[in-house]
VEXRO-814474 format. One record per residue: residue number from 0; residue in three letters; x negated, y, z of N, C-alpha, C, O in turn. Coordinates in Angstrom, 3 decimals. Layout:
<senus>
> NUM	ALA	X	Y	Z	X	Y	Z	X	Y	Z	X	Y	Z
...
</senus>
This chain:
<senus>
> 0	MET	-0.844	-1.167	0.022	0.008	-0.007	0.004	-0.896	1.205	0.010	-1.868	1.266	0.763
> 1	ASP	-0.583	2.136	-0.804	-1.257	3.443	-0.876	-0.507	4.533	-0.127	0.570	4.946	-0.558
> 2	LEU	-1.066	5.014	1.011	-0.416	5.953	1.826	-0.226	7.292	1.180	0.685	8.015	1.585
> 3	PHE	-0.995	7.671	0.230	-0.925	8.971	-0.428	-0.502	8.871	-1.810	-0.995	9.564	-2.699
> 4	ILE	0.513	7.912	-2.014	1.045	7.662	-3.411	1.720	9.028	-4.063	1.697	9.282	-5.267
> 5	ARG	2.251	9.757	-3.166	2.915	10.993	-3.671	1.968	11.975	-4.265	2.363	12.802	-5.087
> 6	ASN	0.689	11.906	-3.860	-0.368	12.786	-4.407	-0.991	12.365	-5.671	-1.818	13.075	-6.243
> 7	LEU	-0.600	11.201	-6.124	-1.193	10.649	-7.415	-0.477	11.144	-8.529	0.734	11.350	-8.451
> 8	PRO	-1.227	11.384	-9.718	-0.606	11.790	-10.944	0.477	10.690	-11.358	0.204	9.493	-11.270
> 9	THR	1.623	11.109	-11.779	2.720	10.212	-11.981	3.368	10.452	-13.344	3.626	11.590	-13.738
> 10	LEU	3.630	9.322	-14.071	4.407	9.414	-15.387	5.632	8.613	-15.167	5.592	7.462	-14.732
> 11	ASP	6.796	9.280	-15.495	8.141	8.650	-15.344	8.543	8.161	-16.748	8.785	9.004	-17.612
> 12	ILE	8.625	6.906	-17.013	9.054	6.383	-18.245	10.502	5.851	-18.310	10.851	5.074	-19.198
> 13	HIS	11.277	6.262	-17.409	12.711	5.859	-17.405	13.269	6.191	-18.806	13.006	7.275	-19.328
> 14	GLY	14.007	5.305	-19.393	14.663	5.639	-20.596	13.837	5.573	-21.906	14.306	5.824	-23.015
> 15	PHE	12.551	5.206	-21.657	11.719	5.013	-22.825	12.024	3.708	-23.477	12.560	2.830	-22.801
> 16	THR	11.719	3.492	-24.787	11.905	2.153	-25.447	10.556	1.532	-25.197	9.603	2.193	-24.786
> 17	SER	10.502	0.201	-25.464	9.328	-0.571	-25.354	8.223	-0.027	-26.286	7.030	-0.033	-25.983
> 18	ASP	8.708	0.427	-27.404	7.682	0.968	-28.431	7.028	2.221	-27.934	5.848	2.435	-28.210
> 19	MET	7.758	3.090	-27.189	7.310	4.355	-26.807	6.362	4.178	-25.592	5.534	5.060	-25.362
> 20	VAL	6.439	3.147	-24.855	5.631	2.958	-23.628	4.230	2.939	-23.838	3.501	3.536	-23.045
> 21	TYR	3.723	2.273	-24.889	2.348	2.170	-25.064	1.661	3.537	-25.430	0.549	3.796	-24.970
> 22	TYR	2.272	4.340	-26.192	1.758	5.620	-26.532	1.732	6.602	-25.420	0.773	7.359	-25.272
> 23	ALA	2.880	6.607	-24.549	3.010	7.579	-23.486	2.017	7.198	-22.332	1.394	8.078	-21.738
> 24	VAL	1.890	5.917	-22.037	1.015	5.520	-20.936	-0.449	5.660	-21.335	-1.304	6.101	-20.566
> 25	SER	-0.695	5.247	-22.618	-2.090	5.338	-23.167	-2.614	6.803	-23.081	-3.717	7.044	-22.590
> 26	ASP	-1.777	7.797	-23.581	-2.137	9.163	-23.510	-2.346	9.615	-22.081	-3.294	10.339	-21.773
> 27	PHE	-1.406	9.159	-21.170	-1.546	9.566	-19.775	-2.814	9.025	-19.190	-3.482	9.729	-18.432
> 28	ILE	-3.179	7.798	-19.510	-4.386	7.259	-19.012	-5.693	7.981	-19.498	-6.650	8.156	-18.745
> 29	ASN	-5.668	8.380	-20.786	-6.740	9.129	-21.380	-6.845	10.551	-20.753	-7.951	11.007	-20.464
> 30	ASP	-5.726	11.236	-20.547	-5.748	12.573	-19.883	-6.293	12.459	-18.521	-7.056	13.334	-18.110
> 31	ASN	-5.965	11.453	-17.783	-6.403	11.228	-16.337	-7.784	10.883	-16.226	-8.467	11.253	-15.271
> 32	ILE	-8.223	10.185	-17.169	-9.704	9.799	-17.277	-10.569	11.042	-17.414	-11.595	11.216	-16.756
> 33	LYS	-10.064	11.934	-18.354	-10.818	13.179	-18.650	-10.785	14.131	-17.450	-11.677	14.968	-17.304
> 34	MET	-9.771	14.012	-16.591	-9.593	14.848	-15.420	-10.305	14.233	-14.218	-10.416	14.878	-13.176
> 35	GLY	-10.807	12.948	-14.349	-11.574	12.362	-13.312	-10.754	11.743	-12.240	-11.259	11.525	-11.138
> 36	ASN	-9.436	11.428	-12.517	-8.561	10.781	-11.580	-8.854	9.280	-11.562	-9.163	8.678	-12.591
> 37	LYS	-8.750	8.696	-10.373	-9.092	7.283	-10.212	-7.863	6.421	-10.283	-7.936	5.282	-10.743
> 38	LYS	-6.683	6.955	-9.820	-5.459	6.130	-9.810	-4.328	6.994	-10.387	-4.323	8.216	-10.241
> 39	ILE	-3.370	6.324	-11.046	-2.198	6.939	-11.541	-0.943	6.024	-11.225	-1.062	4.824	-10.978
> 40	VAL	0.205	6.656	-11.253	1.425	5.843	-10.947	2.319	5.944	-12.184	2.540	7.014	-12.752
> 41	ILE	2.822	4.761	-12.567	3.844	4.795	-13.699	5.188	4.410	-13.057	5.248	3.360	-12.416
> 42	VAL	6.222	5.163	-13.187	7.487	4.999	-12.715	8.381	4.423	-13.778	8.778	5.142	-14.695
> 43	HIS	8.723	3.120	-13.691	9.507	2.422	-14.696	10.874	2.125	-14.215	11.779	1.852	-15.004
> 44	GLY	11.041	2.176	-12.907	12.407	1.760	-12.343	12.533	0.231	-12.169	11.645	-0.530	-12.554
> 45	ILE	13.614	-0.170	-11.603	13.757	-1.562	-11.306	14.581	-2.229	-12.409	14.021	-3.098	-13.078
> 46	GLY	15.815	-1.921	-12.660	16.606	-2.432	-13.650	16.353	-3.943	-13.928	16.258	-4.766	-13.019
> 47	GLN	16.254	-4.242	-15.224	15.951	-5.655	-15.567	14.492	-6.036	-15.695	14.118	-7.167	-16.005
> 48	GLY	13.684	-5.001	-15.431	12.213	-5.241	-15.399	11.532	-5.254	-16.801	10.405	-5.718	-16.972
> 49	ILE	12.300	-4.708	-17.801	11.699	-4.751	-19.143	10.522	-3.868	-19.225	9.479	-4.312	-19.705
> 50	LEU	10.605	-2.547	-18.759	9.561	-1.626	-18.831	8.376	-2.024	-17.922	7.220	-1.815	-18.290
> 51	LYS	8.644	-2.555	-16.824	7.580	-3.105	-15.861	6.786	-4.137	-16.539	5.556	-4.094	-16.505
> 52	LYS	7.454	-5.099	-17.178	6.774	-6.212	-17.900	5.956	-5.727	-19.111	4.899	-6.273	-19.427
> 53	GLU	6.460	-4.727	-19.749	5.815	-4.104	-20.936	4.565	-3.353	-20.508	3.513	-3.421	-21.144
> 54	VAL	4.722	-2.649	-19.425	3.481	-1.902	-18.940	2.347	-2.858	-18.591	1.181	-2.694	-18.948
> 55	ARG	2.807	-3.884	-17.850	1.786	-4.931	-17.466	1.185	-5.757	-18.550	0.007	-6.114	-18.551
> 56	ARG	2.062	-6.043	-19.473	1.571	-6.738	-20.689	0.563	-5.963	-21.516	-0.443	-6.482	-21.999
> 57	LEU	0.902	-4.667	-21.650	0.023	-3.870	-22.587	-1.271	-3.424	-21.921	-2.278	-3.246	-22.607
> 58	PHE	-1.273	-3.240	-20.624	-2.490	-2.623	-19.963	-3.213	-3.578	-19.020	-4.207	-3.175	-18.416
> 59	SER	-2.761	-4.842	-18.860	-3.539	-5.709	-17.974	-4.934	-5.937	-18.419	-5.835	-6.135	-17.605
> 60	PHE	-5.130	-5.911	-19.726	-6.482	-6.246	-20.257	-7.139	-5.124	-20.997	-8.076	-5.283	-21.779
> 61	ASP	-6.560	-3.925	-20.685	-7.148	-2.621	-21.299	-8.513	-2.311	-20.682	-8.653	-2.346	-19.459
> 62	TYR	-9.439	-2.031	-21.439	-10.824	-1.651	-20.888	-10.816	-0.421	-20.002	-11.720	-0.231	-19.188
> 63	ARG	-9.793	0.422	-20.158	-9.752	1.646	-19.282	-9.149	1.400	-17.910	-9.204	2.275	-17.047
> 64	VAL	-8.553	0.179	-17.686	-7.878	-0.125	-16.547	-8.697	-1.111	-15.682	-9.032	-2.215	-16.112
> 65	LYS	-9.001	-0.668	-14.452	-9.840	-1.620	-13.549	-8.813	-2.571	-12.867	-9.047	-3.774	-12.754
> 66	ARG	-7.699	-2.007	-12.428	-6.742	-2.863	-11.635	-5.283	-2.324	-11.932	-5.089	-1.136	-12.192
> 67	LEU	-4.325	-3.210	-11.883	-2.944	-2.801	-12.031	-2.099	-3.552	-11.086	-2.153	-4.781	-11.096
> 68	TYR	-1.296	-2.904	-10.242	-0.540	-3.633	-9.231	0.755	-2.880	-8.853	0.887	-1.681	-9.098
> 69	GLY	1.656	-3.585	-8.278	2.921	-2.941	-7.858	2.798	-2.498	-6.402	1.846	-2.891	-5.728
> 70	ASP	3.732	-1.693	-5.901	3.830	-1.231	-4.613	4.770	-2.163	-3.826	5.860	-2.392	-4.348
> 71	SER	4.513	-2.688	-2.729	5.391	-3.613	-2.071	6.591	-2.864	-1.469	7.593	-3.504	-1.150
> 72	PHE	6.529	-1.546	-1.302	7.675	-0.801	-0.806	8.492	-0.158	-1.944	9.608	0.298	-1.695
> 73	ASN	8.019	-0.114	-3.068	8.702	0.501	-4.208	8.524	-0.386	-5.476	7.507	-0.291	-6.163
> 74	LEU	9.461	-1.190	-5.753	9.432	-2.164	-6.892	9.468	-1.447	-8.260	9.172	-2.040	-9.297
> 75	GLY	9.839	-0.162	-8.225	10.082	0.580	-9.439	8.893	1.276	-10.010	9.005	2.047	-10.963
> 76	ILE	7.648	0.984	-9.381	6.477	1.702	-9.877	5.278	0.684	-10.052	5.213	-0.369	-9.417
> 77	THR	4.403	1.068	-10.909	3.124	0.268	-11.085	1.996	1.292	-10.840	2.015	2.414	-11.347
> 78	ILE	1.069	0.867	-10.079	-0.139	1.735	-9.783	-1.259	1.187	-10.658	-1.508	-0.016	-10.722
> 79	ILE	-1.915	2.116	-11.322	-3.114	1.790	-12.238	-4.276	2.375	-11.663	-4.293	3.585	-11.439
> 80	GLU	-5.312	1.600	-11.382	-6.627	2.114	-11.031	-7.449	2.125	-12.305	-7.598	1.117	-12.996
> 81	LEU	-7.977	3.314	-12.587	-8.744	3.524	-13.792	-10.206	3.125	-13.672	-10.880	3.273	-12.652
> 82	ASN	-10.599	2.636	-14.751	-12.130	2.149	-14.755	-12.992	3.374	-14.838	-12.829	4.193	-15.742
> 83	ASP	-13.898	3.510	-13.916	-14.818	4.619	-14.016	-16.074	4.416	-14.754	-16.908	5.319	-14.836
> 84	LYS	-16.240	3.248	-15.299	-17.469	2.926	-16.055	-17.136	2.776	-17.499	-17.266	1.702	-18.086
> 85	ILE	-16.698	3.884	-18.074	-16.263	3.883	-19.525	-17.326	4.576	-20.280	-17.226	4.718	-21.499
</senus>
């Protein structure tokens, strides 16, 4: 659990299609790497889990991502730790 999750850069992808997710999250990752941020939050909501699965499928093996995990207190978000060795 991240106690300071509210302070992390956040992207809300509610209402995005699966096709839009890659471009939006990828751009958000690039922007945050440039700004030197180490963690970001993707808000996908709970629903049927389609956006959550898509985020994890697309970015689990991305070279820019060190680690990707959910928050045990909020199932509607994914936390991404960015790779600092790019």
